[in-house]
Phi, psi and omega in degrees: 000124187278137175302135177272167177299326182297311181298318179297321178293322177297323180291319175305318183291314178301314179296316183297312184298316187289326176300309178297322176295313183287313181296320183292320172298318176298319180292324179298321184283320188280339188269348180220155178296135182221134174306142188301310184300317185288327181302331176293329187295300181292326182289313180291320186291323180295317179291321177300316181294320177298320178293327179290321180293318176292316178302323177286323182298325184293340181256002178281168184298165003286155182288119178268177177303167189294322181296317180290323182299318182295327178288324175295318175296323177297318180295319175308309179295316183294313183292320178289325176302315177291326176295324178296318178299311185294318180296318177298322180286320176300318180290322179295317175304316181290322175302311181287336170296318177292322178292329181290332184256000179070027182269153175286152182259146170064029187265355180243165176302322178295317181289313179302310177298325182299318179292324175299314182299319182292319173297316175303314180306313185293316182295319183298322182293325180289317179295320178294325175296324180292313177301324182287339184251016177243010174060211183297334180295338182265009183303315181297322178290327177295322177303311181292329177292317178302308177300315178299326178296317179298314179297316178298321180294322182297318179290326181292318175296322176298317183296318177291322181294324183287320185287329183276338186238337188243354179276166182297321176297313187296329185282352171267002184260162180303131176303310182304318180292322178297316178300315182292315186288314191252325180280339176245319180295319185289317172305321177300317179300311181301318177298319184295310184297320179295323179298324185271357180282125174246127180296339177297342183260007179261160184307320184260005181280149177261124179287127178268154180290000000 
């Protein structure tokens, strides 16, 4: 199946959005004083979110030949494996930053959603590993894994959006940088992933000839 212009546009949006997110977050950290423990949280988590978006995109349609499909699945596992490590690390830094300052955990929409995202991510990784090692018998499980991945990505994007635009820390940063990274970058990622999504590969979708 040849990539359509629709697919190519979606991928371009993902790459543009992830670039804005990562570079914008780096600029926010580098242009203003930030406690060291805290600085690792947005930087690592932004990079993790970018890798999640790219890792999902590489296994979206069009359906390639079997050899290419295997290569894409390997890339999917490698990229998302790194993303899992980065997100866990970024969240851990935030946890210890709050502990060091005697602050409560998960008291904002961003913080509460963040802990859900980390838990969901770990369960998602386990399900994906099981589906990948059961061959054709795991196709039904893989479809649910794919659907869960899209829902996970939606919550992860919301969490980053809230963290970048609505938290106390973010509102002390330059507005143009926040808007570029989170007000523009995140919607572009969401639009790109959505454009490349085919319902035929979801549990209730009908596969087309």
